[in-house]
N, C-alpha and C positions, 0 to 999 in steps of 0.2 A: 192232247199230245199226238202228233202224227206218228204212226208206226213206221217201222223200217221197210214196209212194203214198197215204198218208192224206190228203195235201193236194191230191190230184187230179193228181199227177205220178208218174213212174217214174224211180227212180235208175238211172243208167247210168255206165259208165266208158269212156273212150277213151284209147288209147295215143298220146299226143302228146309223144314224148320222155320218157315216164313216164306213169303213170296219172293221168288228169284226170277228176274227178267232175262230172257234169252231171245235170240233171233235165229230162226230157221231159214237159212239161205238156200236150202234144197240141194239137189244133186241126185244122181242115179241111186235108186233104193239100195242096190247091192254094192255100192262103191265104198271104198275105205272112208272111215269117219275122220273128220277134222274138227277140232274145237279150238276156237280163237279166244285168247285170254288177254285182255287189255292191261294197261299199266296204271300207275297212280294218277288219279284225276281223269282217267279215260272212261270209255264206255264202248258199247257195241258200234258206235259211229266210227271208231277208229279203224273198223274193218270193212266199211261199206264200199270202199274202192277195190280192195283186194278180193273179197269173198266171191263176187260174181265172176271173177276171172278163173276161179277154181272149180266151179260147180259143174263144168262139163264132164269132169271125171272123178270128182271127190264130193262127198256129202258133208256140207259145211254148216256149222253152228257157231254162234258167238254168245258168250255169257257175260252178263253184267255182274261183277263182283259186289260183295256186300258194301253198301255205302256209296256206290257209283252207278252212273247211268240211271236206270229205272228200278234198281234194286235198293229199296230203302234200308237204312241201317237199323230201324227200330227193332229192339228186342234181340239184337245179335251183335257179336263182335266183328270188328273189321280189320284186325291185324293180318299180317301175312299168313300166320298159322291158321287163323279163323277162315281165311279165304282158301287155303289149301283144303280144309275140311269141307267148305262149300263146293269146291271144284270136285272133290272126291265123290260127294253125293250126286252132283250133277252127272258125272260120268257113269256112275252105277245105276242111278234111278231114271235118268232121262235118256242118255245115250245108249247105255246097256251093252256096250262092247268096247274093246280097246280102241283108242283114238290117237291120231297124231295131235299133239298139243302144240299149238303155235302161240308163243307168248312174247309179248313186247314189254320191255322195261320191268316193272314189278310183276307183270303177268309172266315174264320169263322166269323170274325167281319162283313164283308160285308153281309154275309148270315143272321146274327142276325138282322142287321139294315133293310135289305130288308123284312124279315119276320115280323118285328115289324111294318114297315110302310105300308106294303101291304100284310096282312095275307092271302088274297085270292089267292096269287101266290104260297104259300108254304104249302104243305101238311105235312111236317115234316122237322126237322133239325138234321143232324148228324155233330157234331162239333169235328174235329180232332185237338187237341192242338190249339184251337182258340186264337187269340190275346185277352188277358184279363188284366184288371188292377191287379197289384201286391197287395196282402194283406198288410195292414199296418205292418211295421216292417220286411217285407221280404227282403232278400238280393239277388239282381239280379246278374247274372253272370257278373264279372267285364268287360270282353271283350265286351259282348253285351251292357252293360250299356254305356261304353265309346264310342262305335261305334254309338249308337243312339244319344248320346249327341252331337257328332261331326256332324252327319247328320243334326241335328237341327240348327246348326250355319251357317248362310250365309257365303259363300266362303269356309269355312272349309269343309263342306259336299262335295262340288264340288271337292275340292282338294283330299279328301280322296278317292272318287270314281275314279278319274283320276289316282291316285297312284296305287290303287288296280288293275285297268285295265291294267296298264303298267308294273306291277310287275311280270308278268308270262304269259305263253302261255294259250290258251283256255283250254287245259286239266288241267293245274295247277289251273286255276280259278275254274273249276268245282270241282276238288278234294278239294280245300279249302272250298268251300261252303258245300260240303257233310260232311266234317269233323266237320263243325259247327252244321249242322242240324241233323245229324245222330249220334246215340250212337255207331253204328257199320257201318261205311261207306262201308265195304266190303260186306254188305248184298245187296247192290244195284248192279244188274247185269251189266257186262261190256258193253253189247250192249246198255243198257239205258244210261250209262255214255257216250258212244260214241255219242248217239243221242243228249245228252245235250251239248256236245262239238260242234257238228255240228250246233246246234241252236245258241250257243254263236258266232260262226264264221259268221253265217248268219246275225246276228244282228249287228256285228261289223261295225262301221262307220255310222250307221243310225242316223240321226240327232234327238236330243231331248231326247235320252234315259236316260241320267244321270238326266236331269231335271225332267223327268217323274218319275223316281225311287225316287228321293228326295222328290217330291211333295207327293207321296204315303206314304213314310216313315214318313215324318213330320206330315201328317194328321193322320196317325195311332197313333202316340204319342199323338196328340191332342185329339182324341176320347177317348183314355185311360185316359188322364188327366181329362177329363170332366166326372168323374166317375158317378155322379148322373144321367146324361142323359143316359149314356150307361147302367147303372143298371136299369133305368126305361124301356128302350127298352127290356131288358131281361125279366123283370117282366111282360111285356105286352104279351109275347108269350103264345099262347093258343094251338098251335100244339104240337105233341109229339117231345121231344128233347132227343137226345142221345149224351152225352158228353164223349169223350175219351181223355186220356192224357198219354203221355210217361213219365215215372218216371225219365228219364234222359234228359228231355228237357231243354236245356240251354237258349232258347229264351223266353219261357213262362213256368216258373217253375210249377211243378205239384201242388204246394201249391195254386197257383192262380186258378187252376181247382177245387181243393178241396173246396176252399172258395166259388166258384160259385155254386158247387153242394150243399153245405150246405144252400145257400140262396134259392135254388130251389130243394127241396127234391123230387118233382114229376118228375124231369128229371132222365133218366137212366144215370148212371155214372160208368165208369170203368177206371182203370189205368193199365199200362203195364210195368212191371219191365224190365230194360235193354233196353228200347226203347227211342228214342229221339223225335225230333220235327215233324218228318214226318213218322208216323207209317204206312201210306199207301205205303211207299217205303221200310220200314224195315221189316214189318210183314204183307204184303198184304193179305195172306191167312187167317190169324187170323181176320183182320179187315173185310174182306168180309164175313166170317162166322158170326161174331157178327152182322154186318149190316143186313144180310139176315134174321137172327133169329129175330132181332128187327122188321124188315119189316113184318114178319109173324104176329106179335102182333098188329101192328098199321096200316098196309096196307093189309087187307084181300085179296085183288085182287092179291097180290104178290104170293099167293099159298104157299103150304107147303114147308118147308126146305128140300133140297135134301141131302142125305148122303154125307159127305165130302165137303159140300158147304161152 
């Protein structure tokens, strides 16, 4: 398996109750720390376009959550709460100091819950299309709704995953996923698509991956369903928060982000027209520029913004 060194980072493993894969993208040794947390079905590859744009002034790492990327699920749980515990150990034992958590999708949910439970580990939150409860009356995307309903049903979820895995080659599986999460899949460079295909092939046949995915998906639905507890976690946040949302996100409609921003007017909030669920892949330069400018305001040690940053 090719490491992420091609993308400006170095693959590493940490023993955190089992081997956890992460990528050290580097950055100035004394710079503020940033930890990138991917979403459901994602991996460190979700950050390979954004991370190199940040390392001039921030020290950046990306972690593979349990059951995803190169962190095998064997011997560990893969629910949202399990991955909050994994992230907590990663922050304490690998990073060793408070970090800005940059979370996408389920990774945004994991980051919110981590920052609420252990605020001393998070100096700030950047939430890119995080998993959020839908506002009352909102209409979810029919395909997304039906898919998650099937994931939630024992046996049906397993059959759905098996059918999807057997219905196409690794390149076709990657293309289908990009078509779901991106408003414009062609924005993703072909070499990153190829790396994603290689990762799918590397993971093929590993035991427990479907069970790991379904446990994570079902727990994500459960956290969103327990709206009061999730909203309480968000209200408890005292660190700076920057919420971004693609206006063409099919998985977490922009209305959910707008509702969250209305409940928390002290958060910085921005939406992006023509962008889907993974803005870090579709418009990495824009996201990097916004993140660095925000860091100038909330993390003085990050230093002044550079032209074109």
